[in-house]
C-alpha positions as CSV (number, residue, x, y, z in Angstrom):
1,X,34.4,33.2,-9.1
2,X,36.9,30.8,-7.6
3,X,36.4,27.1,-6.9
4,X,38.3,24.6,-4.9
5,X,38.5,20.8,-5.0
6,X,40.9,18.0,-4.1
7,X,41.3,16.7,-7.7
8,X,40.5,18.2,-11.0
9,X,40.1,15.9,-14.0
10,X,40.5,17.6,-17.4
11,X,38.5,15.6,-20.0
12,X,35.3,13.6,-19.6
13,X,36.0,10.7,-21.9
14,X,36.3,7.1,-20.7
15,X,39.7,7.8,-19.0
16,X,38.4,10.9,-17.3
17,X,35.2,9.2,-16.1
18,X,37.2,6.3,-14.7
19,X,39.6,8.7,-13.0
20,X,36.8,10.8,-11.5
21,X,34.9,7.7,-10.2
22,X,38.1,6.2,-8.6
23,X,39.0,9.4,-6.8
24,X,35.4,10.3,-5.7
25,X,34.7,6.8,-4.4
26,X,37.8,7.3,-2.2
27,X,36.1,10.3,-0.5
28,X,37.8,13.1,-2.5
29,X,36.1,16.2,-3.8
30,X,36.4,15.8,-7.5
31,X,35.7,18.3,-10.3
32,X,35.5,17.0,-13.9
33,X,35.8,19.6,-16.8
34,X,34.6,18.4,-20.3
35,X,34.4,20.5,-23.5
36,X,31.5,18.5,-24.9
37,X,28.0,18.5,-23.5
38,X,28.0,14.8,-22.9
39,X,30.4,12.5,-21.1
40,X,32.2,9.7,-22.9
41,X,34.5,11.4,-25.4
42,X,35.2,9.4,-28.5
43,X,33.0,6.6,-27.3
44,X,29.9,8.8,-27.3
45,X,30.5,12.1,-29.0
46,X,32.9,10.4,-31.4
47,X,30.6,7.4,-32.1
48,X,33.3,4.9,-31.5
49,X,30.8,2.5,-30.0
50,X,32.8,-0.7,-29.4
51,X,34.0,-1.6,-25.9
52,X,36.9,-3.7,-27.0
53,X,38.0,-6.9,-25.2
54,X,39.0,-7.3,-21.6
55,X,40.1,-10.9,-22.2
56,X,43.4,-12.3,-23.4
57,X,44.1,-15.2,-25.8
58,X,43.5,-17.7,-23.0
59,X,40.0,-16.3,-22.3
60,X,41.1,-14.8,-19.0
61,X,39.7,-11.5,-17.8
62,X,42.7,-9.3,-17.4
63,X,41.1,-6.0,-16.4
64,X,38.6,-5.7,-13.6
65,X,37.5,-2.9,-11.3
66,X,36.0,0.2,-13.0
67,X,37.2,-1.0,-16.4
68,X,34.9,-4.1,-16.1
69,X,32.2,-2.1,-14.5
70,X,32.1,0.4,-17.4
71,X,31.8,-2.6,-19.8
72,X,28.9,-4.1,-17.9
73,X,27.1,-0.7,-17.6
74,X,27.5,-0.1,-21.4
75,X,24.5,-2.4,-21.8
76,X,22.1,-0.2,-19.8
77,X,20.5,1.6,-22.7
78,X,20.8,0.0,-26.1
79,X,20.4,-3.2,-28.2
80,X,23.6,-5.0,-27.3
81,X,24.5,-7.3,-24.4
82,X,27.4,-9.5,-23.3
83,X,27.4,-12.9,-25.0
84,X,26.3,-16.0,-22.9
85,X,30.0,-17.1,-22.8
86,X,30.7,-14.0,-20.6
87,X,27.6,-14.1,-18.4
88,X,25.1,-12.5,-20.7
89,X,21.6,-13.7,-21.3
90,X,21.0,-16.6,-23.8
91,X,20.8,-15.2,-27.3
92,X,22.3,-11.8,-26.3
93,X,24.1,-10.0,-29.1
94,X,27.4,-8.3,-28.2
95,X,27.6,-6.7,-31.6
96,X,30.7,-8.5,-32.8
97,X,33.1,-11.1,-31.4
98,X,31.2,-13.4,-29.1
99,X,34.3,-15.3,-28.0
100,X,36.0,-12.4,-26.2
101,X,34.8,-10.3,-23.3
102,X,33.5,-7.5,-25.5
103,X,30.4,-5.5,-26.2
104,X,29.1,-2.7,-28.4
105,X,26.8,0.0,-27.1
106,X,24.5,2.8,-28.0
107,X,26.6,6.0,-27.9
108,X,23.7,8.1,-26.7
109,X,22.6,5.5,-24.2
110,X,26.1,5.2,-22.8
111,X,26.4,8.9,-22.4
112,X,23.3,8.8,-20.1
113,X,24.8,6.0,-18.1
114,X,28.2,7.7,-17.7
115,X,26.6,11.0,-16.6
116,X,24.5,9.1,-13.9
117,X,27.6,7.2,-12.6
118,X,29.5,10.5,-12.2
119,X,26.7,12.3,-10.4
120,X,25.9,9.3,-8.2
121,X,29.5,9.3,-7.1
122,X,29.3,13.0,-6.2
123,X,31.6,14.3,-8.9
124,X,31.1,18.0,-9.7
125,X,30.6,17.8,-13.5
126,X,31.2,20.8,-15.7
127,X,30.1,20.3,-19.3
128,X,30.6,22.6,-22.2
129,X,33.6,23.9,-20.3
130,X,37.3,24.1,-21.2
131,X,40.5,24.5,-19.3
132,X,42.2,27.5,-21.0
133,X,45.2,28.2,-18.8
134,X,47.4,26.5,-16.2
135,X,49.4,28.2,-13.3
136,X,52.5,26.4,-12.1
137,X,54.9,27.3,-9.3
138,X,58.7,27.5,-9.6
139,X,59.0,23.8,-9.5
140,X,56.5,23.4,-12.4
141,X,53.9,22.0,-10.1
142,X,50.3,22.8,-11.2
143,X,48.4,24.7,-8.5
144,X,45.4,26.0,-10.4
145,X,43.7,26.3,-13.7
146,X,41.4,28.7,-15.5
147,X,38.1,27.3,-16.9
148,X,35.9,29.0,-19.5
149,X,32.2,28.2,-19.6
150,X,29.5,30.2,-21.4
151,X,30.7,33.8,-21.1
152,X,32.5,33.3,-17.7
153,X,36.0,32.5,-16.7
154,X,36.8,31.2,-13.2
155,X,39.8,29.7,-11.4
156,X,39.9,26.2,-9.8
157,X,42.5,25.4,-7.2
158,X,43.2,21.7,-6.5
159,X,45.7,19.4,-4.7
160,X,46.1,17.2,-7.8
161,X,45.2,17.3,-11.5
162,X,44.6,14.5,-14.0
163,X,45.0,15.1,-17.7
164,X,42.5,12.8,-19.5
165,X,42.0,15.1,-22.4
166,X,43.1,12.7,-25.1
167,X,45.7,15.1,-26.4
168,X,47.7,16.0,-23.2
169,X,46.2,19.5,-23.3
170,X,46.5,20.2,-19.6
171,X,50.1,18.9,-19.5
172,X,51.0,20.9,-22.6
173,X,49.5,24.1,-21.1
174,X,51.8,23.4,-18.1
175,X,54.8,23.2,-20.3
176,X,55.3,19.4,-20.4
177,X,57.3,17.8,-23.3
178,X,55.2,15.7,-25.6
179,X,55.2,13.6,-28.7
180,X,52.8,13.4,-31.6
181,X,52.1,10.7,-34.2
182,X,50.3,10.2,-37.5
183,X,46.5,10.2,-37.6
184,X,44.3,8.7,-40.3
185,X,41.0,10.1,-41.5
186,X,38.6,7.2,-40.9
187,X,35.3,8.8,-39.9
188,X,32.6,6.9,-38.2
189,X,28.9,8.1,-38.3
190,X,25.4,6.7,-37.9
191,X,23.4,6.0,-41.0
192,X,20.0,4.7,-42.1
193,X,20.4,2.1,-44.8
194,X,17.2,0.3,-45.7
195,X,17.7,-3.4,-46.5
196,X,21.5,-3.4,-45.9
197,X,22.8,-6.8,-44.9
198,X,23.9,-7.0,-41.3
199,X,27.7,-7.4,-41.0
200,X,29.7,-8.9,-38.2
201,X,30.2,-5.4,-36.8
202,X,29.0,-1.9,-37.5
203,X,25.3,-2.1,-37.0
204,X,23.0,-0.8,-34.3
205,X,19.4,-1.9,-34.8
206,X,17.1,-2.7,-37.7
207,X,18.2,-0.6,-40.7
208,X,20.4,1.7,-38.5
209,X,24.2,1.2,-38.8
210,X,27.4,2.7,-37.8
211,X,29.0,3.6,-41.1
212,X,32.7,4.1,-41.9
213,X,33.6,6.1,-44.9
214,X,35.7,4.2,-47.4
215,X,37.3,6.6,-49.9
216,X,40.5,8.1,-50.9
217,X,40.4,10.2,-47.8
218,X,40.4,7.1,-45.7
219,X,44.1,6.7,-46.3
220,X,45.0,10.4,-46.0
221,X,47.1,10.9,-42.9
222,X,48.4,13.8,-40.9
223,X,51.8,13.7,-39.4
224,X,50.3,15.6,-36.4
225,X,47.1,17.2,-35.4
226,X,48.5,18.9,-32.3
227,X,48.4,22.4,-34.0
228,X,45.2,24.4,-34.7
229,X,45.6,24.5,-38.5
230,X,46.4,20.8,-38.7
231,X,43.3,19.9,-36.6
232,X,41.0,22.1,-38.8
233,X,42.3,20.4,-42.0
234,X,41.7,17.0,-40.3
235,X,38.1,17.9,-39.5
236,X,37.6,19.2,-43.1
237,X,38.8,16.0,-44.6
238,X,36.6,14.0,-42.1
239,X,33.5,15.8,-43.4
240,X,34.6,15.5,-47.0
241,X,35.0,11.8,-46.6
242,X,31.5,11.4,-45.3
243,X,30.0,13.5,-48.1
244,X,31.8,11.5,-50.7
245,X,30.5,8.3,-49.1
246,X,26.9,9.4,-49.4
247,X,27.4,11.1,-52.8
248,X,28.4,7.7,-54.2
249,X,25.2,6.1,-52.9
250,X,22.3,6.0,-55.4
251,X,19.8,4.8,-52.8
252,X,18.3,8.3,-52.2
253,X,15.8,8.3,-49.3
254,X,16.7,4.7,-48.4
255,X,20.2,5.7,-47.4
256,X,21.1,8.8,-45.5
257,X,23.1,10.1,-42.5
258,X,21.4,10.1,-39.1
259,X,24.2,11.4,-36.8
260,X,27.8,12.8,-37.3
261,X,30.5,12.8,-34.7
262,X,30.5,15.8,-32.5
263,X,34.3,15.8,-32.1
264,X,37.3,15.1,-34.2
265,X,37.9,11.4,-34.4
266,X,41.6,11.7,-33.8
267,X,43.4,8.8,-32.2
268,X,47.0,10.0,-31.4
269,X,47.1,13.7,-30.8
270,X,49.8,13.9,-28.2
271,X,51.4,11.8,-25.4
272,X,53.5,13.0,-22.6
273,X,57.3,12.5,-22.3
274,X,56.9,10.3,-19.2
275,X,59.1,9.0,-16.5
276,X,58.6,5.6,-18.1
277,X,57.5,4.5,-21.5
278,X,55.5,1.6,-22.8
279,X,57.4,0.7,-26.0
280,X,57.2,-1.5,-29.0
281,X,57.7,-5.2,-28.2
282,X,56.5,-4.8,-24.6
283,X,53.7,-7.4,-24.9
284,X,53.9,-10.1,-22.2
285,X,56.9,-8.5,-20.5
286,X,56.9,-8.2,-16.7
287,X,56.8,-4.7,-15.2
288,X,57.6,-4.3,-11.5
289,X,55.5,-1.1,-11.1
290,X,52.6,-2.1,-13.3
291,X,49.3,-0.5,-12.4
292,X,47.2,-2.6,-14.8
293,X,47.2,-4.5,-18.1
294,X,45.7,-4.1,-21.5
295,X,45.0,-6.8,-24.2
296,X,45.8,-6.5,-27.8
297,X,42.3,-5.7,-29.2
298,X,43.3,-6.2,-32.8
299,X,43.9,-10.0,-33.1
300,X,44.6,-13.2,-31.3
301,X,46.9,-14.3,-29.7
302,X,46.5,-11.3,-27.4
303,X,49.1,-11.2,-24.7
304,X,48.8,-8.6,-22.0
305,X,50.7,-5.3,-22.0
306,X,51.6,-4.1,-18.5
307,X,51.5,-0.5,-17.6
308,X,54.3,1.1,-15.6
309,X,53.2,3.8,-13.2
310,X,55.8,6.1,-14.6
311,X,54.0,6.2,-18.0
312,X,51.3,8.3,-16.2
313,X,53.9,10.8,-14.9
314,X,55.5,13.7,-16.8
315,X,59.2,14.1,-16.5
316,X,58.9,17.8,-15.8
317,X,55.3,18.7,-14.6
318,X,54.5,17.9,-11.0
319,X,51.1,17.7,-9.2
320,X,49.5,15.9,-12.1
321,X,49.0,12.5,-13.8
322,X,48.0,11.5,-17.3
323,X,45.4,9.0,-18.2
324,X,44.1,7.4,-21.5
325,X,45.5,8.2,-24.9
326,X,48.0,10.8,-23.6
327,X,50.1,8.5,-21.3
328,X,53.6,7.6,-22.5
329,X,52.9,4.7,-24.9
330,X,55.0,4.7,-28.1
331,X,54.8,3.1,-31.5
332,X,52.7,-0.1,-31.5
333,X,52.0,0.3,-27.8
334,X,50.1,3.5,-28.5
335,X,47.7,1.4,-30.7
336,X,47.0,-0.8,-27.7
337,X,46.6,1.9,-25.1
338,X,44.5,4.4,-27.1
339,X,41.3,2.4,-26.9
340,X,38.4,2.3,-24.4
341,X,39.5,-0.6,-22.0
342,X,43.0,0.8,-21.7
343,X,41.6,4.3,-21.2
344,X,39.4,3.1,-18.4
345,X,42.2,1.1,-16.7
346,X,44.7,4.0,-16.8
347,X,42.0,6.4,-15.7
348,X,41.2,4.3,-12.6
349,X,45.0,4.0,-11.8
350,X,45.4,7.8,-12.1
351,X,42.3,8.5,-10.0
352,X,43.5,6.1,-7.3
353,X,47.0,7.6,-7.3
354,X,45.6,11.1,-7.1
355,X,43.4,10.2,-4.1
356,X,46.4,8.6,-2.4
357,X,48.6,11.6,-3.1
358,X,46.0,13.9,-1.5
359,X,45.5,11.7,1.5
360,X,49.3,11.4,2.1
361,X,50.1,15.0,1.2
362,X,52.8,14.0,-1.4
363,X,53.3,14.5,-5.1
364,X,52.0,11.7,-7.4
365,X,55.6,11.1,-8.5
366,X,56.5,10.1,-5.0
């Protein structure tokens, strides 16, 4: 079997969803390949259920478009809603900081919403499917990929490709240079805990909470998880941390796990060596080819970080763009750009650029 499309998106996390929506809404035939059985990546399969702020320290909304649309739609199925300050209903609970444009969500509910948005846009969605090889021409331009699903392999030819895999897997298969960084084992999971006091964050509804395992493993870090054995050790430590957390609890039937992450909760697997870099100290700096901005989600003040278009482009691989956690953001900037709002913003930028590239018959780097 051989398939054809205008744009293939590798990875169905938030970046991949935004990229696919942006391209499909511009009339392109888009195929999205995702290794999990639900869309959303770390937000859904990984249980990282907080859509971090789209507002800066002056209470200005600094990211709109699909990024804002995905925040608003996160309320569709679940207990949370935007605070009244940001247009929500009186008494709505965003799940955390009511002063910033922010909202938590039900991971399962959000997966249903994202799947509907993709299919409504006409995206050809392939779940439980993995890109296993990439074919490039002599100029290192990607022309086709091989996808594995069930017991079947098939080729997909496309005009343009988007790597939204979270670990630059498509770019790496094409031979792109990349960088890795330290990851910490900080597993999130969903637990039942009868009578537990509601905290500012990390609850869902009633006695159901999003738990985070605090143990010696929480501080154990890995210099890289880009290799198979490193990733397996990371996953082993993730499970061990969760077991230790519940073994320390004496609550018995009043405290137990409800759901574990269906994917490794890695944050910084690999980023491309791009034509531009978002580096330490770049907060608030002007960027002439900026395609969007991201706010510092960790603290106030939260100046905007601009995103040079070149950070989405590999120095060596042509016919492709990166989006989300694998764009070229280094050091502290990687902390800013590895989260949901930045993933959505860079995904929309990549999808838009891919659609324009197809329409104009040029490489994304042009």
